[in-house]
C-alpha positions as CSV (number, residue, x, y, z in Angstrom):
1,M,0.0,0.1,0.1
2,V,1.2,3.4,-0.9
3,T,1.0,6.1,1.7
4,D,2.3,9.6,2.2
5,A,5.1,8.4,4.1
6,D,6.6,6.6,0.9
7,F,7.1,10.0,-0.7
8,S,9.7,12.7,-0.2
9,D,8.4,15.9,1.8
10,A,8.0,17.8,-1.3
11,V,5.7,15.1,-2.9
12,A,3.8,13.9,0.0
13,P,1.4,16.8,0.2
14,L,0.9,16.3,-3.5
15,H,-0.3,12.7,-3.0
16,R,-4.1,11.6,-3.2
17,R,-5.0,8.2,-2.1
18,F,-8.3,6.3,-2.7
19,D,-9.9,3.2,-1.3
20,A,-10.2,0.8,-4.0
21,A,-13.0,-1.1,-1.9
22,E,-15.1,1.9,-2.5
23,F,-15.5,1.6,-6.2
24,E,-17.0,-1.0,-8.4
25,D,-14.5,-0.4,-11.1
26,I,-11.6,1.8,-11.8
27,Y,-10.4,3.1,-15.1
28,V,-7.2,4.8,-15.8
29,V,-6.9,7.2,-18.8
30,G,-4.0,8.2,-20.8
31,D,-2.7,11.6,-22.1
32,V,-5.6,13.5,-23.5
33,H,-3.7,16.6,-24.7
34,G,-6.8,18.6,-25.5
35,C,-8.4,15.9,-27.5
36,L,-12.0,16.6,-26.3
37,S,-13.9,14.7,-29.0
38,E,-11.9,11.6,-28.4
39,L,-12.3,11.8,-24.5
40,E,-16.2,12.2,-25.0
41,T,-16.2,9.1,-27.3
42,L,-13.9,7.2,-24.8
43,W,-16.1,8.1,-22.0
44,R,-19.1,6.8,-23.6
45,K,-17.3,3.6,-24.6
46,L,-16.2,2.9,-20.9
47,G,-19.7,4.1,-19.5
48,P,-18.4,4.8,-16.0
49,G,-21.2,4.7,-13.4
50,D,-21.5,6.9,-10.2
51,D,-19.6,4.2,-8.3
52,D,-16.5,3.9,-10.5
53,L,-13.4,5.7,-10.3
54,V,-11.7,7.3,-13.3
55,V,-8.0,8.4,-13.0
56,F,-6.3,10.6,-15.5
57,V,-2.4,10.2,-15.9
58,G,-1.9,13.8,-16.7
59,D,-1.4,16.3,-19.6
60,L,-5.1,16.9,-20.2
61,I,-3.8,20.0,-21.9
62,R,-1.8,21.4,-24.8
63,K,-1.1,20.4,-28.3
64,G,-4.7,19.3,-29.1
65,P,-7.7,21.5,-30.2
66,D,-9.5,22.2,-26.9
67,S,-7.7,22.0,-23.7
68,R,-10.2,24.1,-21.7
69,G,-12.9,21.8,-22.7
70,V,-11.0,18.9,-21.8
71,V,-10.3,20.2,-18.2
72,E,-13.8,21.4,-17.8
73,F,-15.1,17.8,-18.9
74,V,-12.8,16.1,-16.2
75,R,-13.6,18.7,-13.6
76,E,-17.4,18.3,-14.1
77,Q,-17.4,14.5,-13.6
78,P,-17.9,13.7,-9.9
79,N,-15.9,10.5,-10.2
80,A,-13.0,11.7,-12.4
81,Y,-9.5,12.9,-10.8
82,S,-6.3,13.8,-12.9
83,I,-2.8,13.9,-11.7
84,R,-0.6,16.8,-12.9
85,G,1.5,16.2,-15.9
86,N,4.4,18.1,-17.2
87,N,2.4,20.2,-19.4
88,E,0.2,21.3,-16.5
89,A,3.5,21.9,-14.5
90,K,4.5,24.3,-17.4
91,L,1.3,26.3,-17.1
92,I,1.5,26.3,-13.3
93,H,5.1,27.7,-13.3
94,D,4.2,30.1,-16.0
95,R,6.4,28.6,-18.7
96,V,3.7,28.5,-21.2
97,D,0.7,31.0,-21.4
98,L,-2.8,29.7,-22.2
99,P,-5.2,32.4,-21.5
100,A,-8.3,30.1,-22.2
101,L,-7.3,28.2,-19.2
102,D,-7.0,31.3,-16.7
103,P,-10.6,30.5,-15.3
104,L,-9.3,27.0,-14.4
105,A,-6.2,28.0,-12.7
106,D,-7.0,27.1,-9.2
107,Y,-8.2,23.7,-10.4
108,I,-5.0,22.9,-12.4
109,E,-2.8,24.1,-9.4
110,R,-4.7,21.8,-7.0
111,L,-3.9,18.7,-9.1
112,P,-1.9,16.0,-7.2
113,V,1.3,14.7,-8.7
114,A,0.6,11.0,-7.6
115,I,-2.8,9.2,-7.1
116,S,-2.7,5.7,-5.3
117,W,-5.0,3.0,-4.5
118,A,-4.6,-0.6,-3.5
119,D,-1.1,-1.4,-4.4
120,D,-1.0,0.7,-7.4
121,M,0.0,4.3,-8.2
122,A,-0.5,6.7,-11.1
123,V,2.2,9.3,-11.9
124,H,2.7,11.2,-15.2
125,G,6.2,10.4,-16.1
126,G,7.6,7.4,-14.0
127,V,10.2,6.4,-11.4
128,D,13.9,5.8,-11.5
129,P,14.1,1.9,-10.5
130,R,17.6,2.5,-9.0
131,R,16.3,4.8,-6.3
132,A,13.5,4.5,-3.5
133,L,10.2,6.4,-4.1
134,A,11.3,8.6,-1.2
135,D,14.2,9.8,-3.1
136,H,12.0,11.2,-6.1
137,D,11.2,14.8,-6.3
138,V,8.0,16.3,-8.2
139,T,10.0,16.6,-11.5
140,D,11.2,13.2,-11.4
141,L,7.7,11.9,-11.1
142,L,6.6,14.2,-13.8
143,E,9.3,13.8,-16.4
144,T,11.1,10.3,-15.9
145,R,11.2,8.5,-19.2
146,A,14.6,6.9,-19.7
147,I,17.1,5.8,-17.0
148,P,19.6,8.9,-16.8
149,P,21.9,10.2,-17.8
150,E,20.0,10.7,-21.1
151,N,16.1,11.0,-20.1
152,G,15.2,10.9,-23.7
153,Y,13.8,8.3,-26.4
154,D,17.0,6.2,-26.9
155,G,16.4,4.1,-23.7
156,P,16.7,2.2,-21.7
157,F,13.3,3.0,-20.4
158,W,12.6,3.0,-16.9
159,F,9.5,0.8,-17.0
160,E,11.7,-1.9,-18.8
161,R,13.9,-2.3,-15.6
162,Y,11.4,-1.4,-13.0
163,E,10.3,-4.4,-10.6
164,G,8.0,-2.7,-8.2
165,P,6.2,-2.5,-5.8
166,P,3.9,-0.5,-6.4
167,R,2.7,-1.0,-9.9
168,V,2.8,2.2,-11.7
169,F,0.3,3.6,-14.4
170,F,2.0,6.3,-16.4
171,G,1.7,8.6,-19.4
172,H,4.3,11.0,-21.0
173,T,6.3,8.5,-23.0
174,V,4.5,8.2,-26.3
175,L,3.8,4.6,-27.3
176,D,2.7,2.9,-30.6
177,E,0.5,0.6,-28.3
178,P,0.2,0.5,-24.5
179,V,2.9,-0.9,-22.4
180,E,1.9,-3.6,-19.7
181,T,4.5,-5.3,-17.6
182,D,4.1,-6.9,-14.1
183,W,4.9,-3.5,-12.5
184,A,4.2,-0.7,-15.0
185,I,1.3,0.2,-17.4
186,G,1.9,2.8,-20.0
187,L,-1.2,4.6,-21.4
188,D,-0.1,7.3,-23.7
189,T,-0.8,6.1,-27.3
190,G,-0.4,9.5,-28.9
191,C,-4.0,10.6,-29.5
192,V,-2.8,14.1,-30.4
193,Y,-0.2,12.6,-32.9
194,G,-3.0,10.6,-34.7
195,G,-2.6,7.5,-32.5
196,A,-5.4,6.7,-29.8
197,L,-6.8,7.5,-26.6
198,T,-6.3,4.6,-24.2
199,A,-7.8,3.6,-20.8
200,Y,-7.2,0.7,-18.8
201,D,-10.1,-1.2,-17.1
202,Y,-8.6,-2.1,-13.6
203,Y,-10.8,-5.1,-12.8
204,D,-11.2,-6.5,-16.2
205,D,-7.5,-6.2,-16.8
206,T,-8.1,-4.9,-20.4
207,F,-7.3,-1.7,-22.5
208,V,-10.0,0.1,-24.2
209,S,-9.1,2.5,-27.0
210,V,-10.6,4.9,-29.3
211,P,-8.7,6.3,-32.4
212,A,-7.8,9.8,-33.1
213,E,-10.1,11.7,-35.2
214,E,-7.1,13.4,-37.0
215,T,-3.5,14.0,-36.6
216,Y,-3.5,17.4,-34.5
217,Q,0.3,17.7,-34.4
218,E,3.1,15.8,-36.1
219,R,5.8,13.8,-34.2
220,A,8.8,12.2,-35.3
221,D,8.9,8.4,-35.6
222,R,11.8,8.1,-33.3
223,K,9.6,9.8,-30.5
224,I,7.0,7.2,-30.6
225,I,8.2,3.9,-28.9
226,Q,7.1,0.4,-30.3
227,P,7.0,-1.7,-27.0
């Protein structure tokens, strides 16, 4: 079980925990990046009820056509919660300017960096398998992709070496298809780049995806990982 004590002092206040026993099902959704129409389609396909929990792995915003619409959609669902992605962090720390999101600034600033339930945890980027969770700062959890010194798309990727616990759900690294290992589940299947928007049905242990309606932004092939 993941508790506040497992995190550094900087991360612990930005951790939110749920009791899995309180929900009939749990869904975890990959990076949306402003793709509101695809999110609405996925939501209808999942059909979450009032007694289900829906967790988003961050990067609700930027790159796609309707960042504000996506944030408003998630905020308005009583059973939906998102963590902070690196793109929300850029907005919070004034590294990007998105005036359309100004009315939602308080909501975005309150997004946690980690959400946990049972023996599972969702973070946006990942964890360094060489270090204890308590040795990670906020940026680590938001941006980890490959094992340093080069945290890029050449690998080796953290989820290839990570042996848990806890099991970690993540986005950030764009994948040709979802990743599932014993200890990591990757859900960013590049909707904004013409891929798909993917969710994981926790109790059925299945992936649910809807295709992108168009390619909103181009991305180099080397930056889309084939697991």
